[in-house]
C-alpha positions as CSV (number, residue, x, y, z in Angstrom):
1,M,49.2,125.0,192.7
2,T,50.6,128.6,193.6
3,P,54.0,129.3,192.3
4,Q,56.8,128.6,194.8
5,P,60.3,130.1,194.9
6,L,62.8,128.6,193.0
7,P,64.8,126.6,195.6
8,V,68.5,127.7,194.4
9,N,70.3,126.2,196.9
10,E,68.9,122.5,196.1
11,N,71.7,120.5,194.1
12,W,69.1,119.3,191.4
13,V,68.5,122.6,190.5
14,G,72.1,123.8,190.2
15,R,72.8,120.8,188.2
16,T,70.3,121.1,186.0
17,L,70.0,124.7,185.1
18,G,73.8,125.8,186.0
19,P,74.5,129.5,185.7
20,L,70.9,129.9,184.2
21,T,69.3,129.8,188.0
22,R,69.8,133.5,188.2
23,R,67.0,134.1,185.8
24,F,64.5,132.7,187.5
25,T,62.6,133.4,190.6
26,H,59.9,131.1,190.8
27,H,58.8,127.5,189.3
28,D,55.4,125.5,189.6
29,R,56.1,121.4,190.0
30,L,59.6,121.8,188.2
31,Q,60.6,118.3,190.0
32,D,57.9,116.7,187.7
33,V,59.8,118.0,184.5
34,L,63.5,118.0,185.7
35,P,66.0,117.0,185.8
36,L,66.4,115.5,182.0
37,D,65.4,111.8,181.4
38,S,65.9,110.2,178.2
39,D,63.0,107.8,178.8
40,R,60.6,110.7,179.2
41,P,61.1,113.4,176.5
42,L,61.0,116.8,177.4
43,A,59.5,119.7,175.4
44,V,59.9,123.3,176.0
45,V,57.0,126.1,175.1
46,T,57.7,129.8,175.6
47,G,56.1,132.7,174.0
48,F,55.9,136.6,173.1
49,G,53.2,139.2,172.6
50,P,53.7,141.1,169.5
51,T,51.9,144.4,170.4
52,N,55.0,146.7,169.7
53,A,59.0,146.6,170.2
54,P,60.1,144.7,173.0
55,T,60.7,146.2,176.4
56,A,64.1,145.6,178.5
57,G,62.0,143.1,180.2
58,T,61.1,141.0,177.2
59,L,64.5,141.4,175.7
60,S,65.8,139.7,179.1
61,V,63.1,136.7,178.6
62,M,64.5,136.4,174.9
63,L,68.2,136.3,176.1
64,G,67.2,133.7,178.7
65,V,65.2,131.5,176.2
66,I,68.4,131.3,173.8
67,E,70.7,130.6,176.6
68,L,68.2,127.7,177.8
69,Q,68.0,126.4,174.3
70,R,71.6,125.8,174.3
71,H,71.9,124.9,177.9
72,L,69.1,121.9,178.0
73,R,69.5,121.1,174.3
74,V,65.8,119.9,173.9
75,P,63.0,120.5,171.6
76,M,61.6,124.1,171.9
77,T,58.6,125.9,170.4
78,V,58.2,129.8,170.4
79,V,54.9,131.1,169.9
80,V,54.6,134.8,168.7
81,S,51.2,135.2,169.5
82,E,49.5,137.7,167.4
83,L,45.9,136.4,167.4
84,G,46.2,136.4,171.0
85,A,47.1,139.9,171.5
86,W,44.6,140.9,168.6
87,N,41.7,139.9,171.2
88,S,43.4,140.6,174.4
89,R,44.8,144.1,173.8
90,N,43.5,147.3,171.6
91,V,46.3,147.3,168.7
92,P,45.9,147.5,165.1
93,W,46.1,144.0,163.2
94,N,48.9,145.3,160.8
95,Q,50.8,146.4,163.5
96,L,50.4,143.2,165.1
97,T,51.5,141.2,162.2
98,A,54.6,143.8,161.5
99,V,55.6,143.2,164.7
100,R,55.5,139.5,164.7
101,D,57.6,139.3,161.6
102,Q,60.0,141.8,163.1
103,M,60.4,139.5,166.3
104,F,61.1,136.4,164.2
105,S,63.9,137.9,162.6
106,F,65.1,139.5,165.6
107,M,65.2,136.4,167.9
108,R,67.4,134.9,164.8
109,A,69.6,137.6,164.6
110,I,70.5,137.5,168.3
111,G,71.1,133.6,168.0
112,L,67.9,131.8,168.8
113,D,69.2,128.8,166.3
114,S,65.9,127.1,164.8
115,Q,68.2,125.0,162.7
116,A,69.9,123.5,165.4
117,E,70.3,119.5,165.2
118,F,70.5,119.2,169.0
119,A,67.9,121.1,169.9
120,P,65.1,121.9,167.3
121,V,63.3,125.1,167.7
122,R,60.0,125.5,166.1
123,M,59.0,129.4,165.5
124,R,55.3,129.9,164.8
125,S,52.3,132.4,165.4
126,H,48.9,132.0,166.4
127,T,47.4,131.6,162.8
128,D,48.7,128.5,162.9
129,T,46.0,125.3,161.8
130,A,46.9,122.8,164.3
131,N,46.8,125.2,167.5
132,L,43.3,126.8,166.5
133,V,42.1,122.8,166.0
134,R,43.4,122.3,169.5
135,C,41.8,125.6,171.1
136,G,38.1,123.7,169.7
137,R,39.3,120.5,171.3
138,I,40.0,121.9,174.6
139,A,37.5,124.5,175.4
140,R,34.9,122.1,176.5
141,F,36.9,121.5,179.5
142,L,37.1,124.8,180.9
143,S,34.6,127.2,181.8
144,R,33.7,130.6,182.3
145,Q,34.4,130.8,185.8
146,D,37.9,129.1,185.4
147,F,39.0,132.2,183.4
148,L,37.5,134.7,185.6
149,D,39.6,132.5,188.9
150,H,42.8,132.7,186.5
151,H,43.9,135.8,185.3
152,E,46.8,138.1,185.2
153,D,47.3,140.3,188.4
154,L,47.6,143.3,186.3
155,V,44.6,143.0,184.5
156,E,43.1,145.8,186.6
157,L,46.3,148.4,185.5
158,Y,45.5,147.9,182.1
159,Q,42.0,148.1,182.2
160,D,42.7,151.5,184.0
161,H,44.8,152.6,180.9
162,G,42.2,151.5,178.4
163,L,44.3,148.9,176.8
164,L,42.2,145.8,177.3
165,G,39.8,144.0,174.5
166,S,36.6,142.8,175.5
167,E,36.0,139.9,178.1
168,V,35.2,137.2,175.0
169,G,38.8,138.5,173.7
170,L,40.6,138.2,176.9
171,T,39.4,134.4,177.3
172,V,40.2,133.4,173.7
173,D,43.7,134.8,174.1
174,A,44.0,132.6,177.3
175,L,42.7,129.7,175.2
176,Y,44.8,129.9,172.7
177,T,48.1,130.4,175.1
178,V,46.7,127.1,176.9
179,A,46.6,125.2,173.2
180,D,50.3,126.6,172.9
181,I,51.4,124.7,176.2
182,L,49.5,121.6,175.3
183,G,50.7,121.4,171.8
184,P,53.6,118.9,173.1
185,A,51.1,116.8,175.2
186,E,49.1,116.5,171.8
187,E,52.0,115.4,169.9
188,G,53.1,112.7,172.4
189,A,55.8,114.5,174.7
190,A,55.8,112.8,177.9
191,R,56.9,116.3,180.0
192,V,56.1,119.9,178.9
193,L,58.3,123.0,180.6
194,M,56.5,126.3,180.2
195,L,58.7,129.4,180.4
196,S,57.3,132.7,181.1
197,G,56.8,135.7,183.5
198,L,55.5,135.2,186.8
199,E,52.5,137.3,186.1
200,E,51.7,134.6,183.3
201,S,51.4,132.0,186.0
202,Y,47.8,131.5,185.7
203,F,48.4,129.7,182.0
204,T,50.0,126.9,183.9
205,E,46.7,126.7,186.1
206,L,44.4,126.6,183.2
207,S,46.5,124.0,181.5
208,R,46.4,121.8,184.3
209,L,42.7,122.0,184.5
210,V,42.5,120.7,180.9
211,L,45.0,118.1,181.5
212,D,42.7,116.9,184.8
213,R,39.0,116.8,183.3
214,Q,40.3,115.4,180.1
215,R,41.8,112.6,181.9
216,E,39.0,112.2,183.9
217,A,36.5,112.6,181.0
218,G,36.2,108.5,180.0
219,E,35.2,108.1,176.4
220,L,35.3,111.9,175.6
221,S,39.3,111.9,176.8
222,L,42.0,113.5,174.6
223,G,44.0,110.6,176.0
224,W,47.1,113.1,176.9
225,Q,49.1,111.7,179.5
226,V,51.9,114.6,180.3
227,Q,53.5,116.1,183.2
228,L,53.5,119.6,183.2
229,G,55.9,122.0,185.0
230,A,56.6,125.8,184.8
231,L,59.7,128.1,185.2
232,Y,59.0,131.5,185.7
233,F,61.5,134.6,184.8
234,R,62.4,137.3,187.4
235,V,60.2,140.3,186.3
236,L,62.1,143.4,185.6
237,E,60.8,146.4,187.7
238,G,59.2,149.3,185.5
239,L,60.7,152.5,185.7
240,S,59.3,155.4,187.7
241,G,57.4,153.0,190.3
242,Y,55.6,150.6,187.9
243,P,55.3,147.1,188.9
244,K,57.0,146.0,185.4
245,M,58.1,147.1,182.2
246,S,55.1,146.4,180.1
247,K,54.8,146.8,176.5
248,S,51.6,148.4,176.8
249,I,52.6,151.2,179.4
250,P,55.6,153.2,177.5
251,A,56.5,155.3,180.5
252,S,57.2,152.2,182.6
253,G,60.4,151.4,180.6
254,I,62.9,151.5,177.5
255,H,62.1,149.3,174.3
256,L,63.8,148.4,171.2
257,G,61.6,150.8,169.1
258,M,63.4,154.1,170.8
259,A,65.6,156.2,169.4
260,D,69.3,156.3,170.7
261,E,68.8,159.7,172.6
262,E,65.4,158.5,174.0
263,I,67.3,155.4,175.5
264,A,69.7,157.3,177.0
265,A,67.6,159.9,178.6
266,R,65.6,157.2,180.3
267,V,68.9,155.1,181.4
268,L,70.8,158.0,182.6
269,A,67.5,159.3,184.4
270,D,68.4,160.0,188.2
271,D,65.2,159.7,190.0
272,E,65.6,156.9,192.4
273,A,62.6,154.9,191.8
274,S,64.1,154.1,188.3
275,Q,67.7,152.9,189.7
276,R,66.8,149.6,191.0
277,P,65.1,148.7,187.9
278,L,68.0,150.2,185.8
279,L,70.5,147.5,187.6
280,S,67.7,145.0,187.1
281,A,67.8,145.9,183.4
282,I,71.9,145.6,183.4
283,E,71.5,142.1,185.0
284,L,68.8,140.8,182.8
285,S,69.1,142.4,179.4
286,S,72.6,143.5,178.8
287,G,74.4,140.0,177.8
288,W,77.1,141.1,179.7
289,T,79.6,138.7,181.2
290,M,78.8,137.9,185.1
291,V,82.3,139.9,185.7
292,E,80.9,142.9,184.4
293,I,77.4,142.7,185.7
294,D,79.3,142.2,189.2
295,Q,80.9,145.5,188.8
296,A,77.8,147.0,187.8
297,R,76.2,145.8,191.1
298,A,79.3,147.3,193.2
299,A,79.1,150.5,191.4
300,F,75.1,150.5,192.2
301,R,76.0,149.9,195.8
302,R,78.6,152.9,196.0
303,R,76.7,155.2,193.9
304,R,75.8,157.5,196.7
305,Q,79.1,158.0,197.7
306,E,80.7,157.6,194.3
307,A,78.4,158.8,191.9
308,A,80.7,158.4,188.7
309,G,80.9,154.5,188.6
310,W,77.1,154.2,188.5
311,E,76.6,156.7,185.8
312,L,79.7,155.2,183.7
313,A,77.6,151.7,184.1
314,K,74.5,153.4,183.2
315,H,76.2,155.1,180.1
316,R,77.6,151.6,179.0
317,F,74.3,150.0,179.2
318,A,72.6,152.9,177.0
319,E,75.2,152.0,174.4
320,T,74.3,148.1,174.8
321,F,70.7,148.7,174.3
322,S,71.1,151.0,171.8
323,T,73.0,148.1,169.9
324,F,70.2,145.9,170.5
325,A,67.8,148.3,169.1
326,R,69.9,148.7,165.9
327,I,69.4,145.2,165.2
328,W,65.5,145.5,165.9
329,R,65.1,148.4,163.4
330,E,67.3,146.2,160.8
331,C,65.2,143.3,161.3
332,G,62.2,145.4,160.1
333,R,63.2,146.3,157.1
C-alpha cells in the first residue's frame, strides 16, 4: 500500500494522537492498529542508524518517540542498527559501535524511560540473537526482486556520494529491519505500529509481504497473526537545497557532533534555500512549547519586512541545539 496523508481532521486520529498529530504527515493502515484496544495488544517499533552523530532530523524523531511513549503508554522497542548500518553504509565498525552506545545513553538522558512500568521500552541493537534468528526464519519469504522493487527513494543520491555498501549488504540491512518490525508478531502481539521517516516506508511493504506469504505457506507458516500499521514522521528538509537532513551528507544539515560555533554558523546562515528548513528544525527539533514555536513561525513569515525577529529566533534555536549537543558529548564520555 502506498503511504497515505494522515487524515488529521478525522476525530479518531485527534483522539488517539492528540497534539502529536503535528509530528506526522503520512500513515499506512493506521486505522488497523489505532485506536487502542486492550483486547488486541499493541506494540510499537522504531529505530535509528548509528552512522554518526544525530542530525536535527534524527533528533526530531527521537523527541517524537519519547512523546509518543508517554502519550500511548504501550510497549515499545527502540533499535539502534549497527549491523544494518555496517552492511548498508561505508562506515568503520568501531565508529558504529561507539555511536550506538552513545545513542542509547543520549536517548535516556533526554527522557526515554526504559524502566517505565506504564510503557516498557526495550532498547537493543542488531547484535541480538533473537533478531538474527528471526532474519533466518523470514528470509525464505522474500525474493531478490522484492528488494529491488522496495527500496529507499534516496538510494541513488547516496550512491552518487559513494556512501552505500554492496547490493548484498543493502539486502541484509533491509532484512534485519524487517525482522525488527516483525519481532512483536513473533512474540504474540496482535498489532504492531512501525514508526519511521516516510523514506523508509518500503520496510512496511516488505514486512507485509512476509506476513502475507507466511500466512499462505501451509505447513511452512510461522503462524504469525498480526495487523501492521505505520506512522511516518515529517521529514526535515535539508539545508542548501538537499531533500532531507541526512546523516551521510554533512552539508545537508546540523548535527549533535558539531562545535557550538559551527552550529551557529549553519543556523544563522542567510541563504534563502536554508530558511524554511531552519523553521522546520525549530518546529520539530527544539523541544519548545507550541506558543514559542508559533512565535518563531510568525517571525519567519515577517522576515523580509522585519529581519530582527527571525534572526532572534534562529539565535535562540542555535543555543537550544548546542545544549542538546553538549548532552550528546557528555553521553560519549
